[in-house]
DRENLOGU-639983 format. One record per atom (N, C-alpha, C, O): y, z, x. Coordinates in pm, whole numbers, plus 50000, padded with zeros to 5 digits. Example, Ala and Ser with C-alpha at 12.3 -4.5 7.8 and 13.67 -1.06 7.14 Angstrom:
# DRENLOGU-639983
494315078051319 495505078051230 496705078051320 496685084651424 497755070851285 498945071451367 500035078751290 501145080451341 
END
This chain:
# DRENLOGU-639983
493925034750455 492945032950350 492075021050385 492575010550426 490765022550368 489835013150427 489635000750342 488634999550270 490574991650351 490414978750287 490444968450398 491504963250432 489284965450453 489204956850571 488114946550548 486984948650594 488404935450479 487404925450444 486724919550567 487294919450676 485514914750547 484744909550659 484244895350637 483564889850724 484554889250523 484074875750497 484694865850594 485814867950641 483964854750626 484484844850720 485654837050662 486564833150735 485644834850531 486734827650466 487114834950338 486284841750278 488364833350297 488824839350173 488634829350061 489244818650065 487804832249961 487604822749852 488844821049767 489804828649780 488814811049679 489934808849588 490104821049498 489154828549477 491324823149442 491564834849357 490574836249242 490314847349197 490014825249195 489094826049083 487674829749126 486764829749043 487474832849253 486154835949306 485544848049239 486244856249180 484214849249248 483494860149187 483784873249256 484154873449374 483614884249182 483804897449240 482814899949352 483094907749443 481624893149348 480614895249451 481074890049586 480484893649688 482114881649589 482624876549716 483464886749788 483844884549903 483774897949724 484674907749781 483914918149861 482704919349847 484624925649947 483954935650029 483314946549943 483744949349832 482284952349998 481584962949927 482074976549972 482714977750077 481774987049891 482165000549926 481195010349865 480605007549760 481025021749928 480105031749877 480535045349923 481305046650018 480045055349856 480335068949896 479535072750018 478695064950063 479775084350073 479025088950187 477555090650149 477225094450037 476685087650244 475265088250218 474855102050169 475195112250228 474095102050056 473525114450008 474455123049925 474065133849882 475695118449902 476645126949830 476805122849684 477455129849606 476225111449645 476375106749508 477735100249488 478515099049582 478015095849365 479285089049337 480485097749370 480515109649338 481485091749433 482695099249466 483555100849341 483455092749249 484395111249335 485315112649222 486165100049207 486585094049306 486425096249084 487245084449060 486475071549055 487015061249015 485185071849097 484405059649095 484175055148951 483715062948868 484505042648922 484265037148790 485345039948687 485145037248569 486515045448730 487565048048633 488115034848579 488135024748650 488555035048455 489145023148395 490595021948440 491395031148420 490935010848501 492305008648548 492754994648510 492154984748553 493814993948431 494434981248397 495904982548431 496594990948373 496424974448525 497834975848564 498774973748446 498804963048386 499534984048415 500474983648303 501884981548357 502434990648420 502474969848335 503794967048391 504944974548323 506074974348372 504654980948211 505714987848137 506244999848214 505475007848267 507545001048220 508175012748282 508445022548169 509515022348108 507485031048142 507575040348030 508565051648059 509005053548172 508915058947954 509815070347970 509195080648063 509865086348149 507885083048046 507205092648132 507265088548278 507485096848366 507065075648304 507135070548441 508545072048497 508725076348611 509545068648415 510945069748460 511305084248494 511965086748595 510875093448411 511195107548433 510535112648561 511185118948644 509245109848576 508525114448695 509115108348822 509285115248923 509435095648816 509995089048934 511385094648966 511715096749082 512185096948863 513525102348884 513465116248948 514225119249040 512565124748899 512415138148955 511965137349100 512495144249187 510975128849125 510425127149259 511495122349357 511645127749466 512245112149316 513295106849402 514395117049425 514945118049535 514715124749322 515775134849336 515385145349439 516195149349522 514135149949432 513665160049528 513705154549670 514225161149761 513165142549690 513165136549824 514585133449870 514925135049987 515435129149775 516805125749810 517595137749859 518345136749956 517425149049793 518145161249833 517595166649965 518365171050051 516275166449979 515655172650095 515775164150222 516005169550330 515615150850208 515555142250326 516765132850341 516965127250449 517555131150237 518735122450242 518425108650302 519075104450397 517435101750246 517025088850305 518125078350298 518805076750197 518275071250408 519185059950417 518345047250424 517455046150508 518625037750335 517805025650325 518635013250355 519755011750305 518085004450436 518734991450461 517704980450435 516514982150460 518194969050385 517324957650363 516674957050226 515684950050209 517204964250128 516594964249994 516474950149937 515534947149863 517434941449969 517434927949912 516264919549960 516004908949904 515544924150063 514364916750108 513174918550015 512204911050024 513224928349927 512124930249832 512314920449716 513314921449645 511394911149695 511544901349585 511704908349451 511054918349423 512604902849368 512894908849237 511804906049135 511754912649031 510934896449163 509854893349071 508684887349147 508814883349263 507534886649080 506354881049143 505564891549222 506064902549245 504344888149262 503494897749334 504024900949473 504384891949549 504074913749504 504604918349633 503724929549687 503294938349612 503474929249817 502804940249885 503834947149974 504354940950067 504144959749946 504994967550034 504104973650141 503144980750110 504424970950268 503554974950379 504314984250473 504884979650573 504334997350444 505075006650529 504265011150651 503035011150649 504985015050755 504355022250866 503905035750811 504465040650714 502895041650874 502335053950816 502255065050923 501355065251007 503235074250915 503275085351010 503315098950941 503265109251008 503405099150808 503535111650736 502945110350596 502905099550538 502485121550543 501975121950406 503055117750307 502735112650199 504325119850342 505425116950250 505875102450254 506785098750180 505275094050338 505745080350354 505735072350223 506625064250199 504725074850140 504695067350014 505955070049933 506535060849876 506375082749929 507545086349850 508785078849892 509635075649808 508915076050021 510125069350069 510155054550030 511225048550026 508985048650001 508995034749955 509595033449816 510025022649777 509645044449741 510235044049607 511745041749613 512365038949510 512325042849731 513775040849746 514135026349776 515315022949780 513135017649798 513465004049841 513544994249724 514034983149742 513074998049606 513114989049491 513074997149362 512545008249357 513654991149257 513604997349125 512364992749047 512094997948939 511624983449101 510434978449034 509354989349029 509324998349113 508484988348931 507394997848920 506434996049037 506144984749076 505945007149092 505055006849207 503635010649165 503425019649084 502685003549222 501275006949207 500725010249346 501155004449446 499805019549352 499355024149483 497965030149476 497485033749368 497335031149592 496025037449605 496205052249635 497135056249705 495285060149583 495275074449614 493825078349641 492905072949581 493635087749732 492265091349769 491485096149646 492015103449562 490245091949638 489465094249516 489195108949489 488855112449376 489325117649588 489125132049566 490045137449457 489695147049388 491215131349441 492185136249342 491675134649199 492125141649109 490725125449180 490185123249045 489125133749008 488555133148899 488855143249097 487955154249062 488575162648950 487865168948872 489905162548942 490625169148834 490975158448730 491795149648758 490365158948613 490535148448514 491985147048467 492475135948447 492665158348449 494055157848403 494925150948507 495735142348474 494735154848633 495505148548741 495165133848752 496045125548774 493885130548736 493475116548743 494155108048638 494595096948667 494245113148515 494915105648408 496395103948437 496975093448410 497015114448491 498435113648525 498665103248634 499625095548627 497785103048733 497925093448842 497815079048791 498575070348834 496875076648699 496745063248641 498045059248571 498505047948583 498625068748496 499875066148425 500995062548523 501855054348492 500965068748640 502015066448739 501745054248828 502515051448920 500655047048799 500395034748874 499405036248987 499265027149069 498695047548994 497725049849102 496325045849059 496005045948940 495505042349157 494075040349133 493325045449255 493875045449365 492075049749237 491355056449346 490825046849452 490475035449423 490775051749575 490165044249684 489305053749765 489685065249791 488135048749805 487265056449894 487615052450036 487435040850072 488115061550116 488745058250243 487775056350359 488185051650465 486495059850341 485575058750453 484865045350462 484045043250552 485155036150369 484475023350371 485335012750305 486335015850240 484935000050323 485614989250252 485264990650105 484084989750069 486234992950021 486014996849883 486234985049790 487364981049764 485134979449738 485224967649651 486004970749524 486814962649479 485744982349467 486404985849341 487914987249359 488694982249277 488324994149465 489754995649491 490404982149520 491534979649478 489694973649590 490214960349620 490384952249493 491344944649479 489454953849400 489554946849272 490764951749193 491474943849131 491004964949194 492174970449127 493464965149192 494404961249123 493484965049325 494674960349396 494954945749364 496104941749346 493904937749358 494064923649326 494574921849184 495394912949158 494104930249092 494564929448953 496054932348944 496774925948866 496534942049023 497964945349026 498774933049067 499774929749004 498334926449172 499084915049225 498964902849134 499924895349117 497804900849076 497644889648983 498504891548858 498824881848788 498864904048829 499764906848716 501224905548757 502124908048677 501474901548883 502844899448929 503584912248962 504814912748954 502844922848998 503444935949021 503554939149170 503224931049255 504034951349198 504274955849336 503194965849376 502974975949309 502534963049488 501484971749541 501954977949672 502424970849761 501824991149684 502104997949810 500794999249886 499835005149836 500744993850007 499524994050087 499874997150232 500684990050293 499265007450288 499495010850429 498525002850516 497335005950518 499004992650588 498094984250667 497404991750781 496354987450829 497995002950825 497345010650932 496185019050880 495445025050958 496015019450749 494945027250691 495365041650674 496065045050578 494965050150765 495345064250761 496565066750848 497025057950921 497085078850840 498255082450920 497955081051069 496875084951117 498915075551142 498795073851286 499875082151356 500735088151291 499815082451488 500805089751566 501435080651670 500835070751713 502655084151710 503315076851817 504185065451770 504145061651653 504985059851862 505955049451826 505375035351819 506065026051779 504115033551858 503525020251865 502645017551743 501775025651709 502875006151678 502025001651568 500884993551629 501104982651681 499694999051622 498554992451684 497804983951581 498394979151484 496514982051604 495734972951519 495824976651371 495684988351333 496044966651288 496104968651143 494784964451079 494074955951131 494474970650965 493394965650883 493874952750815 495074950250806 492944944650769 493304931350719 493404930650567 493484919750511 493384942250501 493444942150355 494684935550300 494604928250201 495854937750363 497094931950313 497054916650319 497404909950222 496634911250433 496554896650446 495504890850353 495714880150296 494384897750338 493324893250248 493834892250105 493624882150038 494504902850059 495034902849922 496124892349904 496204885749800 496964890850006 498014880549998 497404866649987 497894858249912 496314864350061 495654851350056 495074848449918 495124837149871 494524858549854 493894856649724 494884855749610 494604849449508 496044861949624 496974862949511 498294855749532 499064854049437 498584851449655 499864845149682 501014855049698 502174851149698 500684867849711 501724878149724 502404877249860 501784873649960 503684880549861 504414881949987 504294896350036 504204905649956 504304898050167 504134911250228 505454915650290 506024908550373 505944927250249 507234932250297 507004943750394 506514954350354 507354942050522 507194952850621 508274963550603 509434960250577 507884976150617 508834987250600 508674997150714 507565001850741 509775000250780 509785010450884 510385023250830 511405022950762 509765034550861 510245047550815 510435056550936 509465060451000 511665059650966 511965067551085 512145082351057 512825086050961 511555090551139 511715105151137 510755112451044 510755124751040 509955105050969 509035111950877 507965119650953 507445129750905 507625114751073 506615121751153 507115135351199 506335144751214 508415136451222 508985149351262 509245158251142 509155170551152 509555151951029 509875159750909 508635166150848 508685177250796 507505158950855 506285164350795 505095160050878 504555149150860 504685168650970 503565165851057 502255169650989 502245176650887 501145164951045 499835168250990 499635183350988 499895190251087 499195188450874 498935202650862 500145210950828 500035222950805 501315204650824 502545211850794 502705213150643 502705202950573 502845225150591 502915227450447 504315225550390 504475220350280 505325229650464 506705228350418 507435218650510 507605221550628 507875207050458 508545197250542 509915201950589 510585209650520 510325197350705 511645200450757 512675191250689 512395179450670 513835196350654 514865188150586 515605179150684 516815180750705 514895169650743 515495160450839 515845147250771 515125142950680 516925140750812 517295127950751 516265117050783 515765116250895 515975108950685 514995098050699 515705084650692 516605082650609 515305075550778 515845061950776 514745052250737 513665052350796 515015043850638 514045033950591 514645020050613 515745017150568 513905011550684 514354997950712 513364988050653 512174988650684 513844979050569 513014968950505 513204955650577 514334951450601 512104949050611 512184936350680 511974924450589 511634925950472 512164912550644 511974900250567 510514898950524 509614902250601 510294894250401 508914892850354 508144882150430 508704872050473 506874884650446 505964875650516 505174867650413 504624873350318 505124854550430 504414845950335 502904848150349 502444852150455 502144845650243 500694847150252 500104836650345 500744826550372 498894838950395 498244829050483 498134815450416 497914814650295 498284805050494 498224791550439 496794787950401 495834791850467 496674780350292 495374775650247 495104761550300 496034753850324 493844758550317 493444745050357 493474735950236 493754740450124 493194723150256 493184713650145 492134717250041 492254713649924 491094724450084 490044728449992 490404741149916 489634745749831 491564746949946 492014758949875 491504771849933 491594782349869 490944771150056 490414783150118 491294787450235 492094779550286 491134799950275 491894805350388 490904809650496 489994817450470 491094804750615 490174808050723 490404822150774 491474827950757 489374827750837 489494840950899 490584840851006 491274850851026 490734829351075 491764828251178 493154830151118 493994836951176 493394824151001 494694825450935 494954839950893 496084844750903 493924846650848 494074860650810 494404869050933 495274877750928 493714866351045 494004873451171 495464871151212 496174880551248 495904858651205 497264855351247 498294862151160 499294867351210 498064862351029 498994868950938 499034883950965 500104890050963 497874889850991 497814904151020 498564907451148 499264917551155 498414899151250 499114901651376 500624899951360 501394907651416 501044889951283 502474888151258 503034899951179 504154904451204 502244904951085 502674916751009 502824928751101 503764936551088 501884930351194 501994941451290 503294940551369 503974950551388 503634928551415 504874926851492 506104930151407 507044936351456 506074926051282 507234928551195 507364943351159 508474948651152 506234950051135 506294964351109 506804971751232 507594981151221 506344967551350 506834973751473 508344972151486 509044981451527 508844960251453 510274957551467 511104966451374 512094972251417 510684967651246 511464975951154 511284990751183 512174998751158 510114994351237 509895008351274 510785012151393 511325023151397 510915003151489 511795005651604 513245007651555 513945016551603 513664999351461 515025000551409 515195013551331 516235020051341 514175017351254 514275029651175 514305042051265 514945052051233 513605041451377 513585052651469 514885053551550 515205063851609 515645042451551 516935042451621 516775041551769 517765041451842 
END
């Protein structure tokens, strides 16, 4: 998902929205679905949320039998960014096994073309993102989640990748961590690429291994309260190394 800030320095958390990256729909297509939806992160774990999550976990649990290690690395409170490797459409679902905390996440804005589905997604903690550009609105929603002390699921690789190597990451995770003080938790998911490949309609019932790594602290601020682009680069590279390490372990 295209959250890749380009500013030279990260302003203080109280900075104006205009300091954030911009985003737009494809040229000539008009506003994308989901643009301008009202989203306020609701920390309440409602009955509806519990039921949907329980059903979802039960289906994945029976079909994939996920084994999880390192759950204790997920902080029990405060803002957290869960940063999984991304090799399958089902990867988001496997992050639901690493913590009992409510999860908030981005979903492609095309899903909001259906109003009923869009409302359900908001209830479940989702908000729309336009994936072809740096999306200011999605970034604002993500920051609101973290400023509320909640858990955000963010794939640092952006879209699904292939192969055993974690290559260049987008800098959205480090940027958000710098602005909100959130810790970033690397997550490796093994075998999901074989269980559900691109274009595959019915996933194979293969066992999934999920490995959670130690949380990464947000980039350090200077005495003036700002974070340099260099610090964001360094945090992003360290996150890449940590995701690679847990992914190697998850793949066995």
